[in-house]
C-alpha positions as a LaTeX table, in Angstrom:
\begin{tabular}{lrrr}
\hline
Residue & $x$ (\AA) & $y$ (\AA) & $z$ (\AA) \\
\hline
His1 & 89.74 & 74.18 & 117.55 \\
Val2 & 93.04 & 76.06 & 117.19 \\
Gln3 & 93.68 & 79.56 & 118.45 \\
Leu4 & 96.51 & 81.63 & 116.84 \\
Val5 & 97.99 & 84.79 & 118.51 \\
Glu6 & 100.44 & 86.92 & 116.64 \\
Ser7 & 103.00 & 89.22 & 118.11 \\
Gly8 & 106.15 & 91.28 & 117.24 \\
Gly9 & 104.48 & 93.84 & 114.88 \\
Glu10 & 105.65 & 97.60 & 115.52 \\
Ser11 & 106.76 & 100.72 & 113.47 \\
Val12 & 110.29 & 100.43 & 111.86 \\
Gln13 & 112.10 & 102.37 & 109.50 \\
Ala14 & 112.58 & 101.29 & 105.69 \\
Gly15 & 115.43 & 98.99 & 105.31 \\
Gly16 & 114.95 & 97.54 & 108.79 \\
Ser17 & 114.12 & 94.14 & 110.07 \\
Leu18 & 111.41 & 92.69 & 112.25 \\
Lys19 & 110.42 & 89.16 & 113.48 \\
Leu20 & 106.83 & 88.14 & 113.98 \\
Ser21 & 105.80 & 85.22 & 116.13 \\
Cys22 & 102.53 & 83.29 & 116.18 \\
Ala23 & 101.71 & 81.06 & 119.20 \\
Ala24 & 99.31 & 78.28 & 118.61 \\
Ser25 & 97.13 & 76.77 & 121.25 \\
Gly26 & 94.60 & 73.91 & 121.22 \\
Asn27 & 95.08 & 70.68 & 119.02 \\
Thr28 & 97.90 & 71.78 & 116.75 \\
Asp29 & 99.63 & 69.49 & 114.32 \\
Ser30 & 102.96 & 70.26 & 112.95 \\
Thr31 & 102.42 & 68.41 & 109.79 \\
Leu32 & 99.80 & 70.74 & 108.63 \\
Cys33 & 100.26 & 73.82 & 106.39 \\
Met34 & 100.47 & 77.15 & 108.02 \\
Gly35 & 100.96 & 80.62 & 106.55 \\
Trp36 & 101.40 & 84.38 & 106.96 \\
Phe37 & 99.14 & 86.67 & 105.23 \\
Arg38 & 98.86 & 90.58 & 105.18 \\
Gln39 & 96.17 & 93.21 & 104.61 \\
Ala40 & 97.15 & 96.87 & 103.72 \\
Pro41 & 94.44 & 99.43 & 104.36 \\
Gly42 & 91.78 & 99.35 & 101.61 \\
Lys43 & 93.26 & 96.29 & 100.02 \\
Glu44 & 92.40 & 92.58 & 100.07 \\
Arg45 & 94.16 & 90.13 & 102.27 \\
Glu46 & 97.19 & 88.63 & 100.45 \\
Gly47 & 99.35 & 85.53 & 101.04 \\
Val48 & 102.96 & 86.28 & 102.21 \\
Ala49 & 104.44 & 82.80 & 102.89 \\
Thr50 & 103.58 & 79.31 & 103.74 \\
Ile51 & 105.39 & 76.32 & 105.15 \\
Glu52 & 104.35 & 72.80 & 104.61 \\
Arg53 & 104.59 & 69.69 & 106.83 \\
Asp54 & 107.97 & 68.86 & 105.40 \\
Asn55 & 109.12 & 72.52 & 106.06 \\
Thr56 & 109.02 & 73.25 & 102.27 \\
Thr57 & 108.28 & 76.98 & 102.02 \\
Thr58 & 106.53 & 79.24 & 99.47 \\
Tyr59 & 106.81 & 83.00 & 99.21 \\
Ala60 & 105.04 & 85.84 & 97.43 \\
Asp61 & 107.16 & 87.29 & 94.67 \\
Ser62 & 107.08 & 90.66 & 96.45 \\
Val63 & 108.91 & 89.29 & 99.52 \\
Lys64 & 111.03 & 86.65 & 98.28 \\
Gly65 & 114.60 & 86.84 & 99.31 \\
Arg66 & 113.56 & 89.30 & 102.05 \\
Phe67 & 111.16 & 87.22 & 104.29 \\
Thr68 & 111.74 & 83.93 & 105.96 \\
Ile69 & 108.87 & 81.80 & 107.28 \\
Ser70 & 109.84 & 79.09 & 109.92 \\
Arg71 & 108.04 & 76.92 & 112.36 \\
Asp72 & 108.75 & 75.09 & 115.68 \\
Asn73 & 107.48 & 71.65 & 114.96 \\
Thr74 & 107.59 & 70.62 & 118.46 \\
Gly75 & 106.58 & 73.86 & 120.19 \\
Gly76 & 103.76 & 75.00 & 118.01 \\
Met77 & 105.30 & 78.36 & 116.97 \\
Leu78 & 105.21 & 79.98 & 113.77 \\
Tyr79 & 107.60 & 82.91 & 112.81 \\
Leu80 & 108.11 & 85.37 & 110.08 \\
Arg81 & 111.56 & 87.13 & 109.79 \\
Met82 & 111.37 & 90.18 & 107.61 \\
Asn83 & 114.37 & 92.03 & 106.34 \\
Ser84 & 114.88 & 94.86 & 104.14 \\
Leu85 & 111.44 & 96.17 & 104.94 \\
Arg86 & 109.78 & 98.61 & 102.59 \\
Pro87 & 106.72 & 101.09 & 103.01 \\
Asp88 & 104.55 & 98.85 & 100.96 \\
Asp89 & 105.19 & 95.90 & 103.53 \\
Thr90 & 102.91 & 97.96 & 105.83 \\
Gly91 & 99.66 & 96.24 & 106.97 \\
Ile92 & 98.21 & 93.75 & 109.43 \\
Tyr93 & 99.87 & 90.52 & 109.40 \\
Tyr94 & 98.14 & 87.47 & 110.23 \\
Cys95 & 99.10 & 83.86 & 110.84 \\
Ala96 & 96.86 & 80.91 & 109.72 \\
Lys97 & 96.45 & 77.29 & 109.57 \\
Ala98 & 95.17 & 75.60 & 106.51 \\
Arg99 & 91.76 & 73.82 & 106.34 \\
Pro100 & 91.84 & 70.15 & 106.79 \\
Gly101 & 92.47 & 68.41 & 103.61 \\
Tyr102 & 93.56 & 71.70 & 101.59 \\
Ala103 & 96.88 & 72.03 & 99.88 \\
Cys104 & 99.25 & 74.54 & 101.03 \\
Ser105 & 98.84 & 77.85 & 98.94 \\
Leu106 & 98.96 & 81.53 & 99.31 \\
Gln107 & 95.29 & 81.90 & 98.87 \\
Pro108 & 93.47 & 83.04 & 102.05 \\
Ala109 & 90.59 & 80.70 & 101.21 \\
Ala110 & 92.54 & 77.63 & 101.79 \\
Phe111 & 93.04 & 78.56 & 105.56 \\
Gly112 & 90.46 & 78.16 & 108.06 \\
Ser113 & 91.93 & 79.17 & 111.51 \\
Trp114 & 93.16 & 82.87 & 111.76 \\
Gly115 & 94.94 & 84.99 & 114.44 \\
Gln116 & 93.74 & 88.41 & 115.18 \\
Gly117 & 96.67 & 90.27 & 113.47 \\
Thr118 & 99.69 & 92.30 & 114.44 \\
Gln119 & 100.29 & 95.73 & 112.74 \\
Val120 & 103.42 & 96.26 & 110.97 \\
Thr121 & 104.17 & 99.79 & 109.83 \\
Val122 & 107.22 & 100.81 & 107.69 \\
Ser123 & 108.11 & 104.39 & 107.03 \\
\hline
\end{tabular}
């Protein structure tokens, strides 16, 4: 089993930047798909970005050009650099690892291991 712990969330002003980190423990595999998701109050969880075993990345249209997902393939860390933040970026951000055998996607159902989330507030 893999445990994921997010950190770095805080309150920032619109236009600012923030970097989130996710530390993985347990039996991790850097070749597997991992992603960042977020959930705003009263809304469903949505995919933000994913990174595949070859470091290919995919982004939601709403964050494309502003957010960057990356991973430390040796250290088991996942990161999300967020630039030009907007109020609608506000939410709880979760890191996740895809279910075995599932292709990388922005769909939460494809991910089986989740962190507890870190709050990001943009005002």
